[in-house]
TORLUMFI-491467 format. One line per 5 residues: number of its first residue (from 1); their letters; for each residue x, y, z of N, C-alpha, C, CB. Coordinates in steps of 0.1 Angstrom, whole numbers, plus 2048, in hexadecimal, padded with zeros to 3 digits. Glycine has a CB too. Layout:
BEGIN
NUM) a) X:Y:Z:X:Y:Z:X:Y:Z:X:Y:Z  ...
% end
This chain:
BEGIN
1) xxxxx) 29E:8D9:754:2A4:8E4:75C:2A1:8E2:76B:29E:8F2:757  2AA:8E6:774:2A7:8E7:783:2A0:8F6:784:2B5:8E6:78D  293:8F7:788:28C:904:789:289:906:796:280:905:782  28E:911:79C:28A:915:7AA:27E:91D:7A8:296:91E:7B2  276:91A:7B2:269:922:7B5:268:92C:7BE:25F:91B:7B8
6) xxxxx) 266:938:7BD:265:941:7C9:258:946:7C9:270:94D:7C9  252:947:7D4:244:94B:7D8:242:94F:7E7:23A:93E:7D6  238:956:7E9:234:95A:7F7:227:951:7F9:230:96B:7F8  227:948:803:21C:93F:806:212:946:810:221:931:80D  207:948:80C:1FC:950:813:1FA:94A:823:1EC:94F:809
11) xxxxx) 1FA:93D:823:1F8:937:831:204:939:839:1F5:928:82F  210:93B:835:21A:93F:83D:219:94C:845:224:940:836  213:957:83C:212:965:842:204:964:84B:210:970:835  1FA:95D:847:1EE:95D:84F:1F2:957:85E:1E2:955:848  1FB:94D:85C:200:946:86A:208:950:872:209:938:869
16) xxxxx) 20E:95A:86C:217:965:874:20D:971:878:225:96C:869  201:96F:875:1F7:979:87A:1F3:985:870:1FC:97E:888  1F6:983:865:1F1:98D:859:1E4:989:855:1FB:98E:84C  1DD:994:850:1CE:993:84E:1CC:98D:840:1C8:9A1:84E  1BF:98B:83E:1BA:985:831:1BD:98E:825:1AC:982:831
21) xxxxx) 1BB:99B:829:1BC:9A5:81D:1CB:9A7:81A:1B5:9B3:820  1D1:9A8:825:1E1:9A9:826:1E8:9A1:81C:1E7:9A6:834  1E3:994:81D:1EA:988:815:1E3:984:808:1EC:979:81E  1DA:98D:803:1D3:98A:7F8:1DA:987:7EC:1CA:993:7F5  1E6:98C:7EC:1EE:98B:7DF:1F8:97F:7E0:1F7:999:7DD
26) xxxxx) 1F8:977:7EC:200:96D:7EC:1FA:95F:7E8:204:96D:7F9  202:956:7E8:1FE:949:7E1:1F9:93E:7E9:208:943:7DB  1F0:936:7E5:1EB:929:7EC:1F4:91F:7E9:1DC:924:7E8  1F3:915:7F0:1FA:908:7EF:1F8:902:7E1:1F6:8FE:7FA  1E9:903:7DD:1E5:8FD:7D2:1ED:905:7C4:1D5:8FE:7D1
31) xxxxx) 1F0:911:7C5:1F8:918:7BC:206:913:7B9:1F8:925:7BF  20C:911:7C5:21A:90E:7C4:21B:900:7BF:221:90F:7D2  213:8F6:7C5:212:8E9:7C1:20F:8E8:7B2:209:8E3:7C9  205:8F1:7AD:202:8F1:79F:20D:8F6:796:1F6:8F9:79D  215:8FF:79A:221:904:792:22C:8F9:792:227:912:799
36) xxxxx) 22F:8F3:79D:239:8E9:79E:235:8DC:797:23C:8E7:7AD  228:8D8:797:224:8CD:790:224:8D0:781:216:8C9:794  220:8DB:77E:221:8DD:770:230:8DD:76A:21B:8EB:76D  239:8E4:772:247:8E3:76D:24C:8D5:76C:250:8EA:776  248:8CD:776:24E:8BE:776:248:8B7:76A:24C:8B6:784
41) xxxxx) 23C:8BA:765:235:8B5:75A:23C:8B9:74E:227:8B9:75A  241:8C5:74E:249:8CA:743:258:8C5:741:24A:8D9:744  25C:8BD:74A:269:8B7:74A:273:8BE:753:26D:8B6:73C  26E:8C7:75C:277:8CE:763:278:8C9:771:274:8DD:762  282:8CF:77A:282:8C8:788:280:8D5:791:291:8C0:78C
46) xxxxx) 274:8D8:794:271:8E4:79D:277:8E1:7AB:261:8E6:79E  27A:8ED:7B1:280:8ED:7BE:27A:8F9:7C7:28F:8EE:7BE  271:8F5:7CF:26B:901:7D7:274:908:7E0:25F:8FD:7DF  275:915:7DF:27D:91E:7E6:276:926:7F0:283:927:7DD  26B:92D:7ED:265:935:7F6:268:943:7F2:269:931:804
51) xxxxx) 266:94C:7FD:268:95B:7FD:277:95F:7F9:263:961:80B  277:96C:7FA:284:973:7F8:28F:96F:803:282:983:7F9  28B:96E:80F:295:96A:819:29A:95C:817:28F:96C:828  290:954:814:296:945:812:29E:945:806:28A:939:811  29A:94B:7FA:2A4:94D:7F0:2B1:951:7F3:2A0:954:7E7
56) xxxxx) 2B0:95D:7FB:2BF:962:7FF:2C7:95A:806:2BE:96E:806  2C1:951:810:2C9:948:818:2D0:93C:80E:2C0:941:822  2C7:938:805:2CC:92E:7FE:2D5:933:7F2:2C0:926:7F8  2D4:93F:7EC:2DF:945:7E4:2EB:947:7EB:2DB:951:7DF  2EB:94B:7F8:2F7:94E:7FF:2FF:940:803:2F4:957:80C
61) xxxxx) 2F7:936:805:2FB:929:807:301:922:7FB:2EF:921:80D  300:929:7EE:307:924:7E3:2FD:91C:7DA:312:91D:7E6  2F0:91B:7DC:2E8:915:7D4:2E4:91C:7C7:2DE:912:7DB  2E3:916:7BC:2DE:91B:7B0:2D4:913:7A8:2EA:91E:7A9  2CE:91A:79E:2C3:913:796:2C6:918:789:2B3:918:79B
66) xxxxx) 2C2:90E:77D:2C1:913:772:2B9:920:76F:2BC:909:76B  2AE:920:775:2A6:92C:775:29D:92C:781:29E:92C:769  296:937:783:28E:939:78D:27F:93E:788:294:942:797  275:936:78D:267:93A:789:263:943:794:25D:92D:788  266:950:793:262:95A:79C:254:95D:79D:269:964:799
71) xxxxx) 24F:959:7AA:240:95C:7AC:23F:964:7BA:236:94D:7AB  249:96B:7BE:249:971:7CA:243:97E:7CA:257:971:7CE  23A:982:7D2:233:98F:7D2:23A:99A:7DB:224:98D:7D7  241:993:7E6:246:99B:7EF:23D:9A1:7F9:24D:9A5:7EA  244:9A7:804:23A:9AD:80F:23A:9BB:80F:23C:9A8:81D
76) xxxxx) 245:9C2:811:247:9D0:815:24D:9D9:809:250:9D1:822  246:9E4:807:24C:9EE:7FE:247:9ED:7F0:25B:9ED:7FE  248:9F8:7E9:242:9F8:7DB:24C:9F1:7D1:240:A08:7D6  258:9EC:7D5:262:9E3:7CE:260:9D6:7D3:270:9E7:7CF  256:9D2:7DA:255:9C4:7E0:256:9B9:7D6:249:9C1:7E8
81) xxxxx) 24F:9BC:7CB:250:9B1:7C0:25D:9B0:7B8:245:9B3:7B7  266:9BA:7BB:273:9BB:7B4:27E:9B4:7BC:276:9C9:7B2  27B:9B1:7C9:286:9AC:7D1:28D:9A0:7CC:282:9AA:7DE  283:994:7C8:28A:989:7C5:28F:98A:7B7:282:97E:7C8  28B:98F:7AD:293:992:7A1:29E:99A:7A3:28C:997:797
86) xxxxx) 2A0:9A4:7AC:2AC:9AC:7AD:2B7:9A2:7B3:2A9:9B9:7B7  2B3:99A:7BD:2BB:991:7C3:2C1:987:7BA:2B5:98B:7CD  2B8:982:7B0:2BC:978:7A7:2C7:97E:79C:2AF:973:7A0  2C4:98A:798:2CD:991:790:2DB:992:796:2C9:99E:78E  2DB:996:7A3:2E8:998:7AA:2F0:98A:7A9:2E5:99B:7B9
91) xxxxx) 2E8:97F:7AA:2F1:971:7AB:2F1:96C:79C:2E9:965:7B5  2EB:973:791:2EC:96F:784:2E4:961:782:2FC:96F:780  2D8:962:787:2D0:955:785:2C3:95A:77E:2CD:94C:793  2C2:953:771:2B6:958:768:2A9:955:76F:2B6:951:75A  2A0:95D:76C:292:95C:772:286:95E:769:290:966:77E
96) xxxxx) 27B:958:76C:270:95B:764:268:969:769:266:94D:764  261:96E:760:259:97B:762:261:987:762:252:97A:76E  25B:991:766:262:99F:763:26D:9A3:76C:257:9AA:763  274:9AC:767:281:9B0:76E:27C:9BA:77B:28C:9B8:762  287:9BD:783:283:9C7:790:27D:9D5:78B:290:9CA:79B
101) xxxxx) 282:9DB:780:27D:9E7:77C:26E:9E6:77A:284:9EC:770  26B:9DD:76F:25C:9DB:76C:253:9D6:777:25B:9D2:761  258:9CF:781:24F:9CA:78A:24C:9D6:796:256:9BB:791  256:9DF:798:254:9EB:7A0:24B:9F4:799:261:9F1:7A2  24D:9F7:78C:245:A01:784:237:9FC:783:24C:A04:776
106) xxxxx) 234:9EF:781:227:9E9:77F:21F:9EA:78C:227:9DB:77B  226:9E9:799:21F:9E9:7A6:21C:9F6:7A8:227:9E3:7B3  222:A01:7A5:21F:A0F:7A6:216:A13:79A:22E:A17:7A6  208:A11:79B:1FF:A13:792:200:A21:78A:1F2:A11:798  203:A2B:792:205:A39:78D:211:A39:784:206:A43:799
111) xxxxx) 21C:A35:78A:228:A34:781:225:A2C:773:234:A2E:788  21F:A21:774:21D:A19:768:212:A20:75E:217:A0A:76C  209:A27:765:201:A2F:75B:20A:A3B:753:1F3:A36:763  213:A41:75B:21A:A4C:755:223:A46:748:223:A53:761  228:A39:74A:230:A35:73F:228:A30:735:23B:A2B:743
116) xxxxx) 21C:A29:737:214:A25:72C:20F:A31:725:209:A1C:730  20A:A3B:72C:205:A48:727:210:A4D:71E:203:A52:734  21C:A4E:721:227:A53:719:228:A4C:70D:233:A53:720  227:A3F:70D:226:A35:703:21A:A35:6F8:227:A28:709  211:A3F:6FB:205:A43:6F3:1FB:A36:6F5:209:A47:6E2
121) xxxxx) 1FB:A30:700:1F2:A26:704:1E7:A2C:70C:1F8:A1C:70B  1D9:A2B:707:1CF:A32:70E:1CD:A2E:71D:1C2:A2F:705  1CC:A37:727:1C9:A33:734:1C1:A41:739:1D8:A30:73E  1B9:A3E:743:1B0:A49:748:1B9:A54:74F:1A5:A43:753  1B2:A60:74E:1B9:A6B:754:1BC:A68:763:1B0:A78:753
126) xxxxx) 1C7:A6D:769:1C7:A68:777:1D0:A72:780:1CD:A59:778  1D1:A70:78C:1D9:A77:795:1DC:A70:7A2:1D3:A84:797  1E6:A74:7AA:1E9:A6D:7B6:1E8:A77:7C1:1F7:A67:7B4  1E1:A71:7CB:1E1:A77:7D8:1EB:A71:7E2:1D3:A76:7DE  1F5:A7A:7E5:200:A76:7EE:1FE:A79:7FE:20D:A7E:7E9
131) xxxxx) 1F5:A83:7FF:1F1:A86:80E:1E2:A8D:80D:1FC:A90:816  1DC:A8E:818:1CE:A91:818:1CB:A9F:811:1C9:A91:827  1D2:AA8:812:1D1:AB5:80B:1D1:AB6:7FE:1DA:ABC:80F  1D7:AAA:7F6:1D8:AA9:7E8:1CA:AA7:7E2:1E1:A9E:7E4  1C0:AA2:7EA:1B3:A9F:7E6:1AC:AAC:7E0:1AC:A98:7F2
136) xxxxx) 1B0:AB7:7E7:1AA:AC4:7E5:1AF:ACA:7D8:1AE:ACE:7F0  1BA:AC5:7D2:1BF:ACA:7C7:1BC:AC1:7B9:1CF:ACB:7CA  1B5:AB8:7BB:1B1:AAE:7B0:1A7:AB5:7A6:1AA:AA0:7B6  1AA:AB7:79A:1A2:ABD:790:19C:AB5:785:1AA:AC6:78A  19D:AA7:787:196:A9E:77E:187:A9F:780:19A:A90:780
141) xxxxx) 17F:A9B:776:170:A9C:776:16B:A90:77D:169:A9D:767  161:A93:786:15B:A87:78B:151:A7F:782:155:A8B:797  14F:A72:784:154:A6A:790:161:A66:78E:14B:A5E:793  167:A60:799:175:A5E:79A:175:A50:7A0:17E:A6A:7A3  181:A49:79E:184:A3C:7A3:190:A3C:7AC:185:A32:798
146) xxxxx) 190:A38:7B7:19D:A39:7C1:1A1:A2B:7C5:199:A41:7CF  1AD:A29:7C5:1B4:A1D:7CB:1C1:A1F:7D0:1B4:A12:7C2  1C7:A16:7D9:1D4:A19:7DD:1DE:A18:7D0:1D8:A10:7E8  1EA:A1D:7D0:1F1:A1F:7C3:1F8:A13:7C1:1F9:A2B:7C2  1FB:A09:7CE:206:A00:7CC:200:9F2:7D2:213:A06:7D4
151) xxxxx) 1F4:9EF:7D0:1EF:9E3:7D6:1EA:9D9:7CA:1E4:9E7:7DF  1E9:9CC:7CC:1E4:9C3:7C2:1D8:9BC:7C8:1EE:9B8:7BE  1D3:9B2:7C1:1C7:9AA:7C5:1BB:9B2:7C8:1C9:9A1:7D2  1BB:9BE:7C2:1AF:9C5:7C5:1AE:9CC:7D2:1A3:9BC:7C4  1B9:9CB:7DA:1B8:9D1:7E8:1B5:9E0:7E9:1C5:9CF:7EE
156) xxxxx) 1AB:9E5:7F0:1A9:9F3:7F2:19E:9F7:7E8:1B7:9FB:7F0  19A:9ED:7DF:18F:9F0:7D5:182:9EB:7DB:193:9E9:7C8  177:9F2:7DB:16A:9ED:7DE:160:9F7:7DB:16A:9E8:7EC  154:9F7:7E2:149:9FF:7E1:14C:A0E:7E2:13F:9FC:7EA  157:A10:7EA:15A:A1E:7ED:162:A25:7E2:161:A1E:7F8
161) xxxxx) 168:A1D:7D8:172:A21:7CF:16C:A2C:7C6:178:A14:7C7  162:A2A:7C2:15B:A36:7B8:156:A41:7BF:14E:A30:7B0  15B:A4D:7BD:157:A59:7C5:152:A62:7BB:162:A5F:7CD  147:A6A:7C0:13F:A74:7B8:140:A84:7BB:131:A6F:7B9  148:A85:7C4:14A:A94:7C8:156:A95:7D0:13E:A99:7D0
166) xxxxx) 158:AA2:7D3:165:AA7:7DB:164:AA1:7E9:165:AB8:7DD  159:AA1:7F1:15A:A9C:7FE:15D:A8E:7FF:14F:A9E:806  157:A87:7F5:158:A79:7F6:167:A75:7F1:14D:A73:7EC  16C:A7D:7E8:179:A7C:7E5:183:A7D:7F0:17D:A85:7DB  182:A87:7F8:18B:A8A:802:189:A80:80D:18A:A98:807
171) xxxxx) 17D:A7B:810:17A:A72:81A:182:A63:816:169:A70:81C  17D:A5F:80A:183:A51:806:192:A52:804:17C:A4B:7F7  196:A5C:7FE:1A6:A5B:7FE:1AD:A5E:80A:1AB:A66:7F4  1A6:A64:815:1AC:A64:821:1AD:A56:828:1A4:A6E:82A  1A1:A50:826:1A2:A42:82C:1AA:A38:825:195:A3D:82C
176) xxxxx) 1AC:A3A:818:1B6:A32:812:1C5:A35:815:1B4:A33:804  1C8:A42:817:1D4:A45:81B:1D8:A3F:829:1D5:A54:81A  1CF:A40:832:1D0:A3C:840:1D2:A2C:841:1C4:A42:848  1C9:A25:839:1C8:A18:839:1D5:A10:834:1BC:A16:832  1D9:A16:828:1E3:A0F:820:1F0:A16:820:1DE:A0E:812
181) xxxxx) 1F1:A22:826:1FF:A29:829:206:A2A:81B:208:A1F:833  1FF:A2E:811:205:A31:804:1FD:A3A:7FC:207:A25:7FC  201:A3F:7F1:1FA:A48:7EA:1EE:A41:7E4:201:A4D:7E0  1E4:A4A:7DE:1D8:A46:7DB:1D7:A49:7CB:1CC:A4C:7E4  1D3:A41:7C1:1D3:A44:7B4:1C3:A48:7B2:1D9:A37:7AB
186) xxxxx) 1C3:A54:7AB:1B4:A59:7A8:1B3:A58:799:1B0:A69:7AD  1A9:A52:793:1A8:A52:785:199:A55:781:1AC:A44:781  197:A5A:775:18C:A5C:770:185:A4F:76D:18E:A64:766  179:A4F:772:170:A42:773:16C:A3E:764:161:A44:77D  16F:A32:761:16C:A2D:754:160:A23:755:178:A25:74D
191) xxxxx) 155:A26:750:149:A1F:753:146:A13:749:13D:A29:753  150:A11:740:14C:A06:735:151:9F8:739:152:A0B:726  152:9EE:730:156:9E1:733:163:9DF:737:153:9DB:728  165:9D4:740:172:9D1:747:178:9C5:740:16F:9CF:757  184:9C5:73D:18C:9B9:738:198:9B6:740:190:9BB:728
196) xxxxx) 19B:9A9:740:1A8:9A6:745:1AE:99E:739:1A8:99F:753  1BC:9A2:735:1C0:99C:728:1CD:995:72E:1C3:9A7:71B  1CD:987:72A:1D8:97F:72C:1E3:980:721:1D4:971:72D  1EF:981:725:1FA:982:71B:206:97A:720:1FF:991:719  20C:974:714:218:96C:716:222:971:70C:214:95D:714
201) xxxxx) 230:970:711:23A:974:708:23F:981:70D:235:974:6FA  249:986:706:251:991:709:252:99B:6FC:260:98D:70E  251:9A7:6FE:253:9B1:6F2:24B:9AD:6E5:263:9B2:6EF  253:9AD:6DB:24F:9AA:6CF:249:99A:6CF:25A:9AC:6C6  24E:993:6D7:249:984:6D7:23D:983:6DF:253:979:6DC
206) xxxxx) 238:98E:6E6:22D:98E:6EF:220:98F:6E5:22E:99A:6FB  216:985:6EC:209:984:6E4:1FF:983:6EF:207:978:6DA  1F2:986:6EB:1E6:986:6F1:1E2:977:6F3:1DB:98E:6EA  1E0:971:6FF:1DC:964:701:1CE:964:6FF:1DF:95F:70F  1C7:96C:706:1B8:96D:705:1B4:979:70C:1B1:961:70C
211) xxxxx) 1A7:97C:708:1A1:98A:70F:194:985:717:19D:996:702  193:987:723:189:983:72C:181:991:731:18F:97A:739  173:98F:72F:16C:99B:736:168:997:743:15F:99E:72E  168:9A2:74C:164:9A0:759:157:9A5:75C:16D:9A6:761  14E:99D:761:140:9A1:761:13C:9A0:770:135:998:756
216) xxxxx) 134:9AB:775:130:9AA:782:120:9A5:782:132:9B8:788  11E:99C:78C:110:998:78F:109:9A1:799:110:989:794  0FD:99F:79B:0F6:9A7:7A6:0FC:9A7:7B4:0E8:9A2:7A7  102:99C:7B6:109:999:7C3:118:99F:7C4:10A:98A:7C6  11D:9A7:7BB:129:9AB:7BB:129:9B8:7C0:12E:9A9:7B0
221) xxxxx) 135:9BA:7C9:138:9C8:7CF:139:9D2:7C3:147:9C8:7D7  135:9DE:7C5:133:9E5:7B9:140:9EE:7B6:126:9EE:7BA  141:9F1:7AA:14B:9FC:7A6:159:9F4:7A3:14C:A08:7B1  15C:9EA:7A3:16A:9E7:79F:16C:9D7:7A2:174:9F1:7A8  176:9D3:79C:17B:9C6:79E:184:9C5:7A9:181:9C2:792
226) xxxxx) 180:9C8:7B5:186:9C9:7C1:189:9BD:7C9:17F:9D2:7C9  18D:9BF:7D5:192:9B4:7DE:186:9A9:7E0:197:9BA:7ED  17A:9AF:7E4:16E:9A5:7E7:16B:99E:7DB:162:9AD:7ED  16B:9A6:7D0:166:99E:7C4:170:994:7BF:163:9A8:7B8  17C:997:7C0:187:98E:7BD:189:982:7C6:193:995:7BC
231) xxxxx) 189:985:7D2:18A:97A:7DC:17F:971:7DE:18D:97E:7EA  173:976:7DB:166:96E:7DD:15F:970:7CF:15C:975:7EA  166:96B:7C5:15F:96D:7B8:152:964:7B4:16A:96C:7AD  152:959:7BB:147:94F:7B8:13A:956:7BD:149:941:7C1  131:957:7B1:124:95C:7B5:125:96B:7B4:11F:956:7C3
236) xxxxx) 131:972:7B1:130:981:7B0:135:985:7A2:138:989:7BC  13D:97D:79C:143:980:78E:141:976:785:151:981:78F  13F:97B:778:13F:971:76D:14A:975:764:132:971:765  151:96B:75C:15B:96D:753:159:967:746:167:969:759  15B:96F:73B:159:968:72F:164:96C:725:14D:96B:729
241) xxxxx) 168:964:71D:173:967:711:16B:96E:707:17A:958:70A  171:979:703:16B:982:6F9:175:986:6EE:165:990:700  16F:988:6E1:176:98A:6D5:170:996:6CD:176:97F:6CD  167:99D:6D1:161:9A6:6CA:16A:9B2:6C8:156:9AA:6D1  167:9BA:6C0:170:9C6:6BD:175:9CF:6C7:168:9CF:6B4
246) xxxxx) 16E:9D0:6D1:172:9D8:6DD:17B:9D0:6E5:167:9DC:6E7  178:9C3:6E6:182:9BA:6EC:18E:9B9:6E7:17D:9AE:6ED  18F:9B9:6D8:19B:9B8:6D1:1A2:9C5:6D4:199:9B6:6C1  19C:9D0:6D4:1A3:9DC:6D6:1A8:9DC:6E5:19A:9E8:6D4  1A3:9D7:6EE:1A8:9D5:6FB:1B3:9CE:6FC:19E:9CF:703
251) xxxxx) 1B4:9C2:6F4:1C0:9BA:6F4:1CC:9C2:6ED:1BE:9AD:6EC  1C9:9CB:6E3:1D4:9D2:6DC:1DA:9DE:6E8:1CE:9DA:6CE  1D1:9E4:6EF:1D5:9EB:6F9:1DD:9E5:703:1CB:9F0:6FD  1D9:9D9:707:1DF:9D1:711:1EE:9CD:70C:1D6:9C4:714  1EF:9C9:701:1FC:9C5:6FB:205:9D1:6F9:1F9:9BD:6ED
256) xxxxx) 200:9DC:6F7:209:9EA:6F5:20E:9ED:703:201:9F7:6EF  206:9EB:70E:209:9EE:71B:214:9E4:720:1FB:9EE:724  212:9D8:71D:21A:9CE:722:22A:9CF:71B:213:9BF:71E  229:9D3:70F:236:9D6:709:23D:9E3:70E:234:9D8:6FA  234:9EC:710:239:9F9:714:23F:9F9:722:22D:A04:713
261) xxxxx) 23B:9F1:729:23F:9EF:737:24A:9E3:739:233:9EB:740  24D:9DD:72D:257:9D3:72B:254:9C7:735:265:9DA:72E  248:9C3:735:245:9B6:73E:249:9AA:735:234:9B5:743  24A:99F:73C:251:994:735:24A:987:739:25F:994:739  249:97D:72F:245:971:732:236:96D:733:24B:96E:73C
266) xxxxx) 22F:973:73C:221:971:73E:21C:97A:748:21D:962:742  20D:97C:746:207:984:750:1FA:98A:74B:211:990:755  1F5:993:752:1E7:999:74E:1E9:9A9:74E:1DB:995:759  1DF:9AE:747:1DE:9BB:745:1D0:9BF:746:1E5:9BF:739  1CA:9C8:750:1BD:9CB:753:1BA:9D8:74A:1BC:9CD:763
271) xxxxx) 1AE:9D7:744:1AA:9E1:73A:19A:9E3:73D:1AD:9DC:72A  198:9F2:73E:18A:9F6:73E:186:A01:734:186:9FC:74C  179:A00:72E:175:A09:724:16E:A15:72A:16E:A03:71B  171:A1F:721:169:A2B:725:15B:A2B:721:16E:A38:720  153:A36:723:145:A37:71E:144:A35:710:13F:A43:721
276) xxxxx) 14E:A38:707:14C:A36:6F9:153:A28:6F4:153:A42:6F0  154:A1E:6FE:159:A12:6F9:167:A10:6F7:153:A0E:6EE  170:A1B:6F9:17E:A1C:6F8:186:A16:703:181:A2A:6F6  18E:A0A:701:193:A04:70C:19F:A0C:710:197:9F6:70A  1A3:A0D:71E:1AD:A13:723:1B4:A0A:72D:1A8:A20:728
281) xxxxx) 1C2:A0B:72D:1CA:A05:737:1C7:A07:746:1D6:A08:733  1C5:9FD:74F:1C4:A01:75C:1CF:9FE:764:1BA:9FC:762  1D5:9F0:762:1E2:9EC:768:1E6:9DF:764:1E0:9EC:778  1F2:9DC:766:1F7:9D0:762:1FD:9C7:76D:201:9D3:758  1FA:9BA:76B:1FF:9B1:776:209:9A7:770:1F2:9A9:77D
286) xxxxx) 217:9AB:772:222:9A3:76C:224:996:773:22E:9AB:76C  21E:994:77F:21E:988:788:210:984:789:224:98B:796  208:981:77F:1FB:97D:781:1F9:970:787:1F4:97D:775  1EE:96F:78E:1E9:962:796:1EA:957:78E:1DB:963:79A  1F0:94C:793:1EF:940:78C:1EA:934:794:1FB:93C:787
291) xxxxx) 1DE:937:79C:1D7:92E:7A5:1CF:925:799:1CC:935:7B0  1D0:918:799:1CA:910:790:1BC:911:78F:1CD:904:792  1B6:914:79A:1A6:915:79C:1A0:923:79C:1A2:90E:7A8  1A7:92F:79E:1A1:93A:79F:1A8:946:79B:19E:93C:7AB  1B2:946:792:1BA:951:78D:1B5:953:77F:1C9:950:78E
296) xxxxx) 1B5:962:77D:1B0:967:76F:1B7:961:764:1B1:975:76E  1C5:962:764:1CE:95D:759:1CA:94E:757:1DE:95E:75C  1C8:947:760:1C5:938:75E:1B6:937:759:1C7:92F:76C  1AE:940:75D:1A1:93F:756:1A3:942:747:197:94A:75B  1AA:94C:744:1AB:950:736:1B0:942:72F:1B7:95D:733
301) xxxxx) 1BB:93D:733:1C2:932:72D:1B7:928:72C:1CE:92D:734  1AF:926:736:1A5:91A:734:19A:91B:72A:19F:916:741  197:929:729:18D:92D:71F:193:92B:711:188:93C:722  19F:92C:710:1A6:92B:703:1AA:91C:700:1B2:934:702  1A6:913:70B:1A7:903:707:1B5:8FF:70D:1A7:8FE:6F5
306) xxxxx) 1BC:907:715:1C9:903:719:1C8:8FD:728:1D3:911:718  1CE:8F2:729:1D0:8EE:738:1DA:8F6:73F:1D4:8E0:739  1DA:8F3:74C:1E2:8FA:755:1F1:8F9:750:1E1:8F5:762  1F4:8EC:74E:203:8EA:74A:206:8EF:73C:206:8DA:74B  1FD:8F3:734:1FF:8F9:727:201:907:72A:1F5:8F8:71D
311) xxxxx) 1FB:90E:733:1FF:91B:736:20E:91D:73D:1F4:920:740  211:915:745:21E:916:74B:228:914:741:220:90D:757  226:90A:736:22D:908:72C:231:913:724:228:8FF:725  225:91B:720:228:928:717:22F:931:71F:21D:92F:711  22E:933:72C:236:93C:734:245:937:734:230:93B:743
316) xxxxx) 247:92C:736:254:927:735:25B:928:728:254:91B:739  253:926:71D:259:927:710:25D:937:70E:24F:922:704  254:940:712:258:94E:710:263:952:718:24D:958:714  266:94C:724:273:94C:72B:27F:947:724:271:945:738  27E:93B:71F:289:934:718:28C:93B:70B:285:927:716
321) xxxxx) 282:943:704:286:94B:6F8:28D:956:6FB:27A:94F:6F1  28C:95B:708:296:965:70D:2A3:961:712:290:96B:718  2A5:954:714:2B0:94F:718:2B4:942:70F:2AF:94B:726  2B9:945:704:2BB:93A:6FA:2C7:930:6FE:2BE:940:6EB  2CE:935:709:2D9:92C:70D:2D4:921:716:2E4:934:715
326) xxxxx) 2C6:921:718:2BF:918:71F:2B6:910:716:2B6:91E:72A  2B8:913:709:2AE:90C:6FF:2AE:8FC:6FE:2B2:911:6F0  2BA:8F8:702:2BC:8E9:701:2B5:8E1:70C:2CA:8E5:703  2B0:8EA:716:2A9:8E5:722:29B:8E0:71C:2A6:8F0:72E  295:8D7:723:287:8D1:71F:27C:8DB:71E:281:8C6:729
331) xxx) 274:8DB:713:269:8E2:712:25E:8D8:70F:26A:8EC:707  252:8DB:712:246:8D3:710:244:8D0:701:239:8DA:715  242:8C4:6FD:23F:8C0:6EF:231:8C3:6EB:242:8B3:6ED
% end
């Protein structure tokens, strides 16, 4: 198959003057080269497209692909991850990963929590602060955990995120509102273990790839798997594959959330346990990082004995199960 690859290259945005944290969700050259190399190894013909504007230009010019490996995060708005798949649907081009509705829903963490809660998936009590005065009306019990409602890669999460009283809540939420220009998600703080669960497949065909526990060292920034801990994980974070009863329950919660949100093909779900060891949904990443050297989903696959190309093969196979008309195209043996 001729497979187009859409992506946002971090170096391009840095060259335009965007900051390190602003571009944290975007991809490195090693990621794009890794994806294209894996696709080629699987017998496909990868074609690097780039971001949504490059895709639009090529579609208008009449170019088409058998499918598109959509890895484009987008730059502006809560629907930024939905822009590429919406455009591809308009031109009737099949693509990997989730559809525009799911990508928009997943990026808005509060909306995602409302849906999974309605589907009986455990998630911590929460509220949303839209403006500074909303903080005065929060009735959740302290401590609380605060973060921007629609950011990825741990942006806005750090030592300030856990708040223990009203004054601290008002100060931190005000800072986040000003800094990120979007609502703030306020959750009951979960003090238990943290897991990230790799998933491949779609709906009833979805399955847990592996369950990884996220562990902090003494050098980690406190209270969350945030930007500093993710961006500079060496020496701060430890990761281990786990399969005890609490981890298995985390996997069940993650899979239920994945299906409730109609995520497709492959990604991750973040889970954290309460004081009683009961896992709760935190958020889903339907466009999970695929950096061969530093992404959580790749770590999980590696812990399970899968090479990078094997992970990409599983994702492609999940996509082709959704598109049987492409089943005659090559799959990895």
